[in-house]
N, C-alpha and C positions, 0 to 999 in steps of 0.2 A: 627793289620793294614787291612785297610777297602780291600775287594777283588776287584779291579777296574771294573769287568763284572758283578757285584751284585748278583755272584750266592753265594757268602759270606753272603750273607745276610737270614737274618730269620724274618719271621714273627713280631716277638715281636724285632727284629732290625728297621724294616720297621718303626713301630707305634712307637719307639723314636723318630727317626728322621723327622719324621710328626707334631708329638708332640708338642716338639722342636719348630720345624719352625713356626708352625702355633702362640704356644708364645710368640715365638718373634717378627713376624708378631702383634698380637695385643694389644703387650704392645706396640710395636715401633709407632704404629697408635694412643694408646691412651696417649700416651707423645706428637705426632704430635696436637692431637687435642685439648690438655691442655694449648696450646701454638697457638694456631690458629688464636687466638685474636690482636698476633703481626706481624703476619705474612700478607704481602700486598694483597689485595685486587685482584680479577679480572675485577674490572672495571664494575661491574652488581650488584653495590647496586645502591641505590634509589637516583636517579639524576631528577624525574620531577615525573607527576602523578603517574605513575608504579613503587609500587617500586616490592625486590625481590619475595614477596610472591606472588603478584599481577600476577608478572609476567609469576613465575609457575603453578600457576594458569590458567592463560588463554593457556600455552602452553597444560595443561595439558584436557582441553576442549577440544580444539582442534585438541589434539589426538584420543577422544573419538570421534570427527564427522567423523574424517577418518580413523578411524579403518575398517569399511565395505573395503577397498580397500587392504587388507591385502593379499588377494591369488591375486590380479592382481600385486601388486606390487614385489611380489618374484617373479613369470615370469618373469619382467620385469627385475630384478635384474640378473636372469639368461642368457636373450638373450642380458643383456649389456658387459658379458663378466671378471668379476668381479674375476676371475681366474689369473687377470694383476696386482688386488692388493697383493704388499707386503709381506703384513702381512699374506698374504696367501696362499704364492707361497710352501710352503712342499707339496707333491703329496696325504696325509691321506687329506690336507681339500678338497678335490675332490671325492681321492679313497672309503675313509670309510663312510658311509652309516649318522652316525652320527654325524660326525664332519663338513662332505657335508653339512646335516641341517641345523646343528648349524651356520655354517657359514653364510645362506644362509637368514635362520630368524634372525638373526643379522645386515646384510645388507639390509633386506628389512625394517626392523625396524628401522634401523638408517637412511633411506634417507626419511622416512614416518616423521620420526620425525622432518628433516631440513625441509622439504617440510610443514610442518604444521607451521612454523613459518610467512610463508606469509597469511596465514590462519586466524594468531588472530586479532581480530578486535580489533580496538578503541587506537592504538599505536601509539605514536607520531615514525618517523623513527629511530629518536637517540634510541628510546629504543628497536624500532627491530632489529638494529644492534646488541643491547646488548644482546639481548634474542639469535638470530644468533651465536650469537660467543659463546656467555654457552652452546648453546646445540651441535655448532660445537665438544668444549672441551669436554662435556660431554658423547658424543656417541663415540667419539673416545677412551674417558675413558674406557667405557664399552665393547670394541671390546673382543669377549672371545679371542682371541690370548693374552690377557694383562695376564690370570687368570691360574695360573699352573694344577690346572686340566683342564682347558677348552682349553690346548693347547697340539697337537699331539707329538711334537717336543719337550715341556717341561718333561712332561710324558716320551718316547722316552730316552732323555737321562739322567733322573731320575732312567730309568730303568740301563741302561748302566753302570750308574757310580755305582750305591748300592746307591745311594741317597746321594754322597757327591757333586754331583751339587747343589742340593738344600743346603748343607751350605756349600758351597762355594760364592753359590750366597746368601745369608744371612751376611755372613762375607764384602760381595761388600757393601753390604746396608749399614751395620752400619757404617765400613770408611765413605762413602759420608757424611751419615749421621751425622756424628762427622764432617765433612771437610763442611759441610753446602752448596754444589754443587755436581750434576752428574758429577759421573766420562764419561767422554767421548774420550777421548785419556790414554793408558796410562801411571802412571808415569816412569819420565825415559827414556820416550822414546825418548825425544827431548834435548836438550838444547841449549840456545842462544849463540851463535857465534860459535857454534858448527856444528850444522847442522840447524839450525833455525838462520835469519839473520845474514849470513854469508859477504855479499857485505862488500869488503874492505873500510876502511874509520874512522874517527878520531872526536870525539867530540869537539867542539874546541870552545864551549859557553856554558853556564850557568846559569840560576835565578835558582828561587826555583821554578816553576812553568815551565822550559820545559828545555833540552837539545838543542843542536843545532848540527847534525851532517853530517858533510862535507865531501863525498864521493869522490875518486882517481877515477881520467879519469883511462880509458881504452883503449884510442885513441890518436892521433896523432894530432890532434883539436878539440875544444870543441867549442859548442855555443856559441859563445859573452855573450849572454843573459843568466843568470846561471835558474836555475828552483828551486822552492821551494816548498815542500811539505807537508799541514797543515793534518793530521793524524786526524780521532777524537779521542780525551781525553776519551770517553766511552771506548776504546777497545785499545791496543797497537799497535804501527808505525806497525811492523813488519810483518803485514799485506799484506803489501806491498816488503817485503825482507822475504820470505818464505823459502823454498829449492832454490836451483841455479834454478833449472830449470824454476819454476813457479814465482821468483821475476820482478818485474815489474821496483824494485831500479836498480836493476845487466842491465835487458836489456833496460831499459831508459841509463844507462851509457857508455852500448857500444852501441848506437845510437850516442854518441857523448856528449851526455845532460852534462851542469857541473851541480850535482845536490846534493840540500843542504835536508836533510829532519830533522822535530820535533819530539823531543819524549817526551813528554808530562810526568809529576811527576801521580806520582796515587797519587792522594789527601789525606794528612795527615793534622796535627795540624798547619803545618806552612800554608798551603795554603785553611784551611776551609773555610777562609773566601771571597777566592776569589769570582769574579762577573763576569757579560755579559762584563764588559767596561774591564774586567782584561785579557778575552781571545780576545776579538778586537784590544784590544790596546798590547799585544804580539805578534799576527801576524804582526804588524804593526814595533814595535821593530825586528822582522827577517826579514823582510822585508829590513830595513835601514842598520841593522849588514851586511847582506850580501851584500846589493851597497856598503855598504863604505870598505866590504875588498875587494872586486874587481875592486874597480873604475869605476861603469856601473850605468848607471841612470836609469835603471829599473829592474824587474823581470818577469820571467813567476810564476804563482803560479798555486799547485793545492790545492781543496780542498776537503777532504772526508766527507760525512755524515752531521752529524754537525760542522765539523770543513767546509765545504761546504758552511751550510746556514751561519756560524758565517764571513767564506769569502767575502759575499755578502753584508755584515754589513761592513766589514774595507773597501771595494770597496767602496760602501755612504759615509761612514767616509773622505776616503780620497778626496772623491769627493767636499764633503760638505767645507773641506779645502784647494779646489786649486790645490790637491796635485796627480793629475790620474795619472800622468805621471812616476808615480813609478812603477806600475803594467803594463806590457806589454799584459801580456793576463793572462787569469782566468780559468783553468777547473776544474768543479764539475762533483766529481760524486754522483753519487745518492744521490742530497740533493734536499733538499725543501725550499724554502720558503714563498712559500703558504700552510699554510695549512688546509684549507676548506675541502681536501679531503686527510688528509691524512693517512688512514687506518686503520688497526687494532688497532694501536698503542693508539687511539683517547680513544678504550675502557676503559683505565686506566687515562684516565684525568678527572680526579672528586674529588670534596672535598674529599670522600670515601679516595682514594689515595694520598692526601697533607697530610694530616692526618697522616694516616700512616707512610709517607714516614717523617715528620718530628719527629716524636714518635722513630721511627726506629736511626735516627740520635743521638735523646740525646744530651747530652750535647759534644760529639764530632765535630759535624757540616759535620758529613762524613755520605755518603750513598756508604755505603757497595758494592760493585761493582756486590759480587753474587745476592740482590735482582735482579740489571740490569737483569745480565747474564737469571735468571729465568724467567724473563719478556719475552726476547726475544726468549727463548727455547718456552715455551709456545705458543706463536705464532704459532709454528710449532712443536705440541704437536706431533703427532704420530708420525714426524722423529727424533727430539730432545730429543724429552722425553721418548716416552713409548716405541719406538725403542730399548732405553737402560735400562729400566726396563726390557724388556723379555730378554738382553741380556747377562746383567752384573748377576741380579739378580734373574731369573728365570731358564735360563741355567747356568749360575755361570761362565760364559764368563770371559775372559779382551778384552776390546774395542781392536783395534786394531787400529798400531800405523796411526795417518794421522794428517799430519801436520798443516790441517784447522781447525780441532777441539781442537789440542793444543790450539789454539792461541784463540779460543773460549774460552775454560776454561781459560786464562791465563787475571783473569776479572781486573778491574781498580777501583778505587774508587772515587765520584765525591763530587768537596762540594756540601753539601746537598741545601743549597740556594741559590746557580745558577739555579740546578737542580729544584728544585722547580720552581724556576723564569724562565727558558727556559719553563717551560711544561705549567704554566700559561699565559705566554705570546705571545707564538708562539704560541703551541698547541691548547688551548683551545682557548685564546683570537683573535687568529691570525693578533696581531697588526703589525707584521714586513711589512706589505704589506700594510698600513695608514699608509702614508706622515709625518711623524715629530712626532709621537706615542710612539717611541722609540726613545731614544736619549744617543748618545756612547759621549765620554771625553765633555763633554756639547754639542756636535752638532746633531740638529734632524736626522734621517737616513731618507733617501728618496730614495728608489729602483729605481724608474725612470731617477735619476741622472746615475747611472750605464751606461757609454760608452766603458767599456773596453769589447775587443770581447771573448767571452764565448764559451766553447765549453763542453754542455752539455750532459754528461751519461745518461741513465736512464735502467735499466734491466728490462726486459716483465714481470718477475714472482717476480718481489720484493714484498716483504709481509714487509718491513720496510719502505720505501719510494715508492710508488706505482707510475709507470709510467706517469698516467693522474696528479698527484701533484709535479713530477718534472719538469713536462712540463710545468708549469704554471710558472716556473720563465719567460721564453719567452715574456707573457703577461704585464711583468712589469719593465721590462729595456727598455733603450733604445739603447743600441748597438748591434752589430751584432752576432749571436749565432747559431754554429753550434749542433743541436738536432742529438745523437745517438741513438739510442735504441736498447741496447744489448740482446743475449740473456740469459736465466740461470735469478737469481737473484741479490739480494744486494753483495751479495761476491763473488759466482762464474763468476757473469756476467761483474765482476772488473779484478779479478786476473783470469786472461784467455789467456796466451803466445800462440803465433802466434804458435808456435813447437806444440802445442796440437791437434793443426787440429782441435776444438771443437765450437759449437754453432756458431753463426752468429751474422750480426749487420743491420743494417737499417736507411738510411740516405737518404737525399735528395739532387737529383743534387742542383748545385749551382744556386740560379734565381729561382728555382722550390717553390713558398709559399705552407703555409700551416696554417688554422688558429688555429685549435685544434689538436687534437691527433689522432683524429682518421681518418682528413683529412691528418695527416703526415701518418699513415698508410696503408692511398690508393694510396698514389703518391709518397712513401720513395721508394729509390731500394735496395733491401736485397742480401748482400755481405757475402759467407761462412768464417767461423774461426773467428780471434780476430782484435780487433777494434782499437788496438792499433795500427800496421801503419797508420792508418788513420788518428787517435790524433798527432801523431811525422810528417806525412805529411803536414799538416793542422798548430802544431809550426813552422816549418820550411817556411810553406807557411809565416807568422807574420813577423821573423825576422830570415832570413839563414845565417847571418852572424860568422863568426867564428874567433878564434882565436888559436894561440898556447897552449898548456896543460900545463904551466909549471907557474913557479911565486906562484902566491897566490893562485893559481889553484890547487896547489897541498894541498891537506891538510895541517895543523900547517907550512907550507913554508910564508904566508902572516902575516900582524900585530896579529893574533889572533893563537896561537901556541895550539897544542894537549892539551888536557888536560889527555883524554883517548881515548884509542880505543875503535871503534865502535860494538856492538852497544851501551853501554854506559851502566852507573849505574841504574837511572830512569829505564828503561823499566825490569829491572832484578827487581825491587821491590812490595814486595804490600804493 
């Protein structure tokens, strides 16, 4: 049995541990490279006059041109206070001369590499963005903190455990390799219906594409106009119903909202052929179902991310059919309709990616959710990839339980044709903002026909739906828009309960105009804490009428009987 202090290890034992570890790494990397042609590209392939080799050569040339600034840059990096970088938080990175010089050399080199991107001549802006993205990913990957022999914390832990931490790290690595995704939260820490997605409710309706959950009221009276939430089908709905203290669903129900949630099915062969029309008409079906159940004229709606994009199409479809009164209001969380400035995700929108996605789908017609998860993780590689490489594989630790990261790893599959069509027509060609360029259910879509009141929420640090991109919907619709810029990003900016007392949000006073996001930032008032109370105030301002929480307002007590308890079967299936 290993001596945990490390004192029981002989030199031969250590050599054996290191040799075993080295062989496992080399075998794993060799296997990975042998399958590299099947892996999704990073969007930096050939898309114009400059191919990958030309970009690399240009970067190397610019690096050589800037080499004389090395000494000056090192001084600048020291002055900039890079001790705040979490990768180098351990005292050894500052106190030990070897590791301190290694850190400063790396920071100087990485800053110089990133700076040279703007020095490369003759590149189209799209190619420059690809080079910038690839360079950032490369310099993050090359951090000395990411390698066992150049990370003092890894070396110290290996010494303390007699090398067992390295062996445990290898075990973690191969387990993740077999599962096909990086572990960000320990298995078994969370269970749906037990400590996540626990808000009481019933599944009252289902199709091959979705289940509809009706949540139990907790107040004597509820808003007469119910609320229907459409979460993104790229992830699970319970991002809005995490632990009770973070749950938007529970909070809204406690505010007297009569609430319904769609739980999309992770795509399998039964829905492999689903396309854009199917998801739009599914939203219309849900709206009609809730109206009929409660005997109301209209509903409030929420669409999160891609579901918000599609909700805008639903609103335009209803306008084209003369049925706008079915929706009283629409709230869009981090949703884009104009993809001109859609951020780093556009790096992946090219013919190489489309071909890869088609190959991965094969005969199944399904895009594996792990491919999408890897893509989103790469966008924040330092936090969502390398942080776990160090913790799980080099330190040999298990990640700490975290509900948000459990959800992040709970991937869903997509109909491949729909996924590729969405990337092509919206991200690449930006057709949604061209009136009539897209038709749904036989009706041309025109966003300028939307007069429904909108509440549009964006995140200041959103790397998936940048605030400048989210803002653009205000330039395309006719109806009133309340734009709210929240602190944090794509998830934490949305899931920010008032009780947490975190972040802030900015909003214009009534009647104050802003023609673009810069003007909005200049004129908006900033408020501390969550934007949720602002939203419920806006919702009640549109329609504050209330009814008794009885009869069909109680799940399963109306014409639609309970099928099963929330959160239902669909959210639990891969």
